Every structure is written in structure tokens, then in C-alpha cells.
Residue, then its C-alpha position, 0 to 999 in steps of 0.5 A: m047899666p048896659l055898655h054901648l060901644d060905638r061900632r067904629k071904635l069897636i072895629a078900631t080897637g079890635a073885637a077880641f080885645a074889647a071882649s077881654p077882661l083887660l079892657y075894664r082893668p083900671v090903670s094904676a100910677q105904677d103902670k105909667w110911671p114915669s109919666k112926668t118929670v122926676r125930682i132927685v133931691c140932692g142933700y148936698p151942694p154942687g161939687g161933691s160926690t153926691d152931686v156927681v152921682s145924682r147928675s150922672y145917674g139922673e142923666f141916664f135915667t132920663r135916657h132910660f125911661g124917656q122922662t126928665f130926671v132933674v137934680e135939685n141941690k138942697g144942702g144943709g144940716s148934714g143932709t137933713v134939709g133934703a131928707i125932710e123934704v123927701k120924707q114929706a113928698k108924696p110916695d109916688g116915685y116922682t121925688i127921690m133923694a140922693t144923700i150920703a151915709t152921714t145923713m142916714i146913719q151918723n145923724r142918728a147919733t149927732i143930731k138930737h130929735l132928728a126930724y126923720d127916721p132913716e129906716k122907717d121914713f125911706e126906702i133904699i134904692t141903691i148905694v154907690t161906694g168910692s175909693g178911700s177918702l184922701v187926707v190933704v194938708q196945706p203945702n206950706t206945712g211941710v208935712t208928707n205923712l201921718k208921723e210928720f202931721v202928728e209932730f206938726a199938730r203938737k207944735k201948733d197946739k190947735v189944728s183945724l180940720g175941715t169936714y163936710a158934715v158932723g159925724s162924717t168920716p173926716h169928723l171920725v178921723a179928727s176924733e180918732l187922731n185926737a184920742q190916739y195921739g193926744l192932739k187938739i184937732e178942731p173939726i170945722h163942719y161945712r154943708g158939703e165938700g164944695p165950701m169946705w175945699a173953698d176955705f181950704i184953698a183960701g188957707s182957712l184950714d190946716i187939713c181936710v179929708g174928702s172924696t176923690a172927685p172934689t179933691l183932685p182939682v185941689l191937688e192938680a192945682g198944687r194947693g194941697r199935699m196928700i199924705a194918706a188915704v182913709g179906710s182903703r187905698n184910693k184907686a187914683f193914688p194906689d201908692i199912697p198908704t192909708l192912715e192905718e198903714q201909717g199907725q192910726q188905730p181906726r175905730g170907725s173911719q175905716i167903714r167906707g162911706f157911700v152915696g145912696l138913693w132913697a125914696p119916701a116910705k110906701t113908694p110902690s115896690e114896682i117903682l122901686e124895682k124899676l129904679s133898682d134895675a135902672c141903677v144896675a143898668g146904668g153901671k153898664d152904660e158907657r157915659v155913666q162908666k166914664v163918669l164913675s171912672q173919672f171919680y173912682l166910684e163903683p157902679a150902683m148896687s142892686m136894691a137887695d145889696a144896698r139893703k144888706k150893706f145899709a143894715q150892716d154899716s148902720p150899727a157898726m158906725l153908730a157904735a164907733l161914734k158912741g165909743l168916740g164920744i161923738q154925740a148930739e150937743 
């Protein structure tokens, strides 16, 4: 069928452009992305590092792309609730996930019949790492270091330690201390750090291990006493020695946890690359830098670096969990 062009439209568009093959090229969804609101499904409740990363980068993406990025907290099941939702989402770049290493690595060992495959069902976009986690005890224990904590734990017989997920770094710390010192630390698992710290402040837990952001208010209010860092010294408290420096023999807790962004599998590579580039650009943005510095987080990695770290940490962490006997019940 011959193509009839209105003369006015032809003039408005430009005769040269009308004659170009580009006039007939179909416009793909990737070309327009993002043309509507993008959801960031945060796999943990407000109050933790995952939420901080979600909101700081989400706000930057909104400015960077000129479209709204909205954060939705979907906590539960060590991040499984959010992961399942994102796995089932259309891979068009309008639903991405923010979650932690526990959801994408440890859950493979601690949850039977995991309803998603961390490697096959998702595409990693970036990783944000932080300083070493902080070990905090109740002030009334009188404990100031690892040695004194071991003595306290032996006298009390059973000690409760708060964790933000099964198989998380705090869970590993509890298992490692039990194995090395013959203690009976009972890990109490929560749906994120917010509720964990709420119970600690209420006096329901003897000790907690958490990331810098949600731990600082507890320390500043005098509701907890810090005795060690995990894995590496914390930038906020460089004078506080790590558990390893105080005699602990880590078998997995030294592997630094992280917050990452993922998209559903089969999300177009062009969209993933745009998001990766935006993550790197965000690390140079003044507003994002301010938030990262406040919570002692590193800038987001490129997609290539994130893939490399994920590939290295996954087998190492799974081996540590297996060695400590942490597995699905």
C-alpha cells in the first residue's frame, strides 16, 4: 500500500528526515525507559541499611532519569517475600529489588525449597558495601570486650543474640563463638534490623550485631555498649578492634555483607547498563555522598564489579555455613 503523507506534516517533520529509514524503525521499550514510575522493592523493613540504600539511590535515580523511583518495603522471610515478588515481575525495568547478601547467598543454605534461584531468576545491577558490623551488648552486663563477654556468657549459661535474618553475619557470629568457646548463644531472628534493635532497647536481647546506620542511635542514646567490629574495623569507630583481633577464629563472618540491586532475569541489557551507569554516577552525587558518609557506606559498584564480587562471595559463604552446620531445618 502506498504511503501518503500530509504536506503540512511533511514540512513540519522535515523532508530529509521523512526520507530516512529511521522513520520506519519501531521504537522499543528500552528506548523510552523509564517512561513511568519505577518500583524499588526493598526486601527489609525501614530502619536498616537496605532501606537507606534504596531511598538514597532511588531519590538520585528520580533526579537522574526524570521519572519517579518509589521504594516499597516488603520485609519477611529473610528477604524472600521481596525476592519472590520481583522474580514474578515483568522484566521491563520497572521493578527492581534492593536486598542483602543473606537473601541472595545464605538463603540457599538455610531455606529448604527456596522459591527463587538467586543466579537464574535475577540480574545483578550493583553492590554497596559498608564498614564492619558492630557488636553491641546491654550496658548493665558490664562487658567491654570479647574476653569479658565470653566470661559473662559462661556464667549466664544461655545468652540471646539478635540477628536480622537466618544465615546472616550475626547468625554466623553466634555459631562461631559457640563453636570456639563452648557457649550457648541462642540466635533470635528478626525481619530486619529495625525490629531487632527495638527488642534490644526493650531489654529482650543480651547482644546484637548490626550495621552502622541503625546501630548509631542505640549507642548515642546510651542504650548499648559496643565491644567489637566484625570482619574489618568500622570507619565510624576505628579504635574498636574486631572480634578476630580479640581472639575469635572466624569461619565466614569476616566476609563483608552487602546491599545490592537486582532486576528480574531477562531484563534488557540496555536497561541494566543504564541503571549500572546511574549507580556509579550516584556515587559522585553530593546528596548521595552525604548519606553514604553518614552511614559509612561505600559508593555503588559498577555491574561488572558487582558480578565479580557476587561470584566470589557466594561459594565462600555457602562453604562457611556448611562448615558450621547452619542449614535448613
